[in-house]
C-alpha angles and dihedrals in degrees: 000000000000092000089049092054092048090051091052091049092049092049091048090049091053090044091055093048091048091048092055092047093047093048092051092051098062106115113210105170106069111114140177137159143199125205122211128241115311093230091060097075143130135215132247114279092003120144090257090051092052092047091050093050090049091050097046095045091056102036097108091051092050093058118110119233090270095055102259135122136167120171149109143246123210134004133285131311089025098037115136117209128194139186117196125183132179125194113267095232098061131082121254094248092059088045094053092047090051093049093046092053094044094048092051092054103041101083090048092052095043104028117196093352119131095213129053137154123197133169145178122195090270105036143024133201126198126177131178143160089237111093092198087086090076111094096350136094111275109187098164135102094041142152138203115209129180145170123266090231119092126214104266102196120059101324091190092060090042090057092047091056091043092052092048090050094047094045089058092046091050092056092046094048094045090054094045096112133238096304106053132003108188140110137184134183145148135236135185125220124219086258088065091249111147117214122199117197136180132184131180141173131192105266093234090073122098120242090260095046093048091049091048092049094051092044089054090047093053091044092052090051094047090053093049131082085257090079107109096022124124092243139014144152140201118209131188134147096266103040146350141197131199138176134185138168091236131053117278102157135055097246092180087075094052107115136141105245092201094055121086116240115262118255113274094235127009116234113268101194146320136267127027094316092051092047091050092050090047092053092048091050092049092049092048092048092051091048091049090049092052091049090049090050090052090050092050091048090050091051093050093047091048091052091049092049090052091051091048091049091050092048091048090051091051092048092051090049092052092044089059089048090056090049089055090051091052090060091056127070097282126131121242107193125205117240096244091058093054093041091055093044092057095040091249091314091297123187089242089063095045110110103168150000122225133188092267102033150322129299122221135190112233141178120215124216090261090058096255113144114223140177114231123201110202107197119216113265091213095055119092086185088055089055089053091048091051093054093043094050095046092048095047110032094048088067096049125092118173134128091236096051122079110250120238108214098185147303144242127217116175121152108314093342117107116181131174117200117206137174109272113251105198103206096052125208123359089235091065092062102028098053097036113099092218104038096043087076089075089062103078118171095270091057093044092050090049090051092050094048094044093051088051091053091049090054091049087056091051095045101038117003107046123087090261133026106255127193112200098201095189106061110156140134095271090054092057110085123200122216126210091283092045092252109153126237123190110231143178109055096175092115096039122123126212125218136183114251092258093052119091108175145010141188137223139187092216113072113207129174140072125305111246095031101058119100116242096241089055095049094045103038106010090245116146135175139151086287088064088063089046089057092051090048090054091053090048092051091053089050092050092050097043098037089224135107116250093229094047100038113151127175126160108311096324117132093195126114120242096264094049093046095048093048093048093048090048091051089051091058106269145036103200091124089062092061119099108256086229087070097047119088096023126091091284114143098236094191089057091049090049089051090054089052087053090052091048091052090052088054096051098048114139092230107078094207092057094058115098123238117253089250089059090046091055089051090051092049092048091053109035091173094066118108116253133200119252113264120239126220114310124237119261097016119147132248101198141165107193122186135176133183091256103041143006125221126180120203124185112208135120130251119196118209116248137187120195120187097212129107122261116269111267 
């Protein structure tokens, strides 16, 4: 009996640890979208437009408690129909946040189009003017995505075990009842390879329709290049299926809501002896459960204490850094001075809003114009950013880095005082249809080269090696002469000269700019900044955001499209139309696209250093190696009822432990 109790405790201990790991592994941030046919459109302020706005603005409130909605707004021929589905292993709050964010973005991504499909890892939204989507199988539009990495050991046997696993999950999901139709499980091959799989249908489908949808999903995957890869997924409005070799769902929450719970303890016998043994077993089970609960609680508290100790250590380290700064010639402003300079932080002086607080324009008593970042008092991360930025930026002096003039720390107030850069972020000009006209090729090339020189200073020429970790268009400020200055060092990391890389368990940054090795494994180095620089260069040349790239009917992201066009012998379609037709040297622009593609290569070792990039930019006639596949490109096969388009790119799986955008 004692060994039995110990076995129960050990199993429960492992169960708790696995539960924590599985819960942490759910990735919520991945997103993609497909727009319908261009000829199926509507006009501004039309009845359909109004119906669509009404539907999208209320989608999260229309969800049932299990994260599903199918319904319509309006009457034919202007009726708008939607199908919304959240994963069955997430809570309703996460579901509603996901749907709210997706609904807000859809009309901007697919303007004036009657059909659109968008999904995160935890929710999907589909709307259409066709009311046949309600209660029926909707396979198109769809997409197959898969990892670049192939199964290394016996792929045939891997697929056999995967098919057996998915077949069982299909049957379970199809018979899940009218509330939820999903199933998830794991299996292990003889090669000790664990496979995690998940399937789900919209609950309005019949058993037959759900089974047919998932069968089609699996068939589409098996006939795609994703067959034999370590991870893949098929997504469509009515169902989806996904598998990986690492956890991506919280399988402790996987239950069949229509099935009654099993009896706590099976009967052991009859009569007095049986009753006595039953009572003993129940008492022992309860005691074992309590002991297991205590063990789990101890584990969780221990983990939290370690995190608190680590955070305290980091805070102390940064506190000492600030003390060192104080001893140097660096201004520490009093709060009243900054308050007066910004007119009591008035809305009229507010010029921006960052992740950790607002930015204000101010004017000091001596007439000097400054930019003041007021970090959020409620953000512990903002407190960390404040200390990091003061400790790092005070030591940096370069014409292409924004200059930190001083700081203020009084009570709960944390203020950073910078030089004022009048033209604001590069994104405000680059992505604005009117202002982008000021950025002719000569200016854009100067911006690209100057950013590169600023990064060389951070990586090689400053007293310490500094990795920025959040290089993006909004963190490049333009002065009166449109000279760029790299800003926002709150996420930067400092290294000694002999250190080349680091790792972290907390992934920070901006989706679309982060290198794959950083997103997957938390590993960052100077080559992570090189990757972000490459993305930024492609945005500067194309005039479009990587995450919102749209050209013709292509569903590819900017990196995928640029690489594919380059492989096909040219990349002129990547270039911003504002640059075409003027005296822009198109061969030079194409060479810069080539350099950018070298920077965003998936293989870290293949990316050039920033010093090498500056050399390439300074001599555009020099020969360059061919770039390999970029990170986070998309392998997709997108179909619709009107047309079929096949795109050959590659999408790497990613898991980001941040909350969904609100």
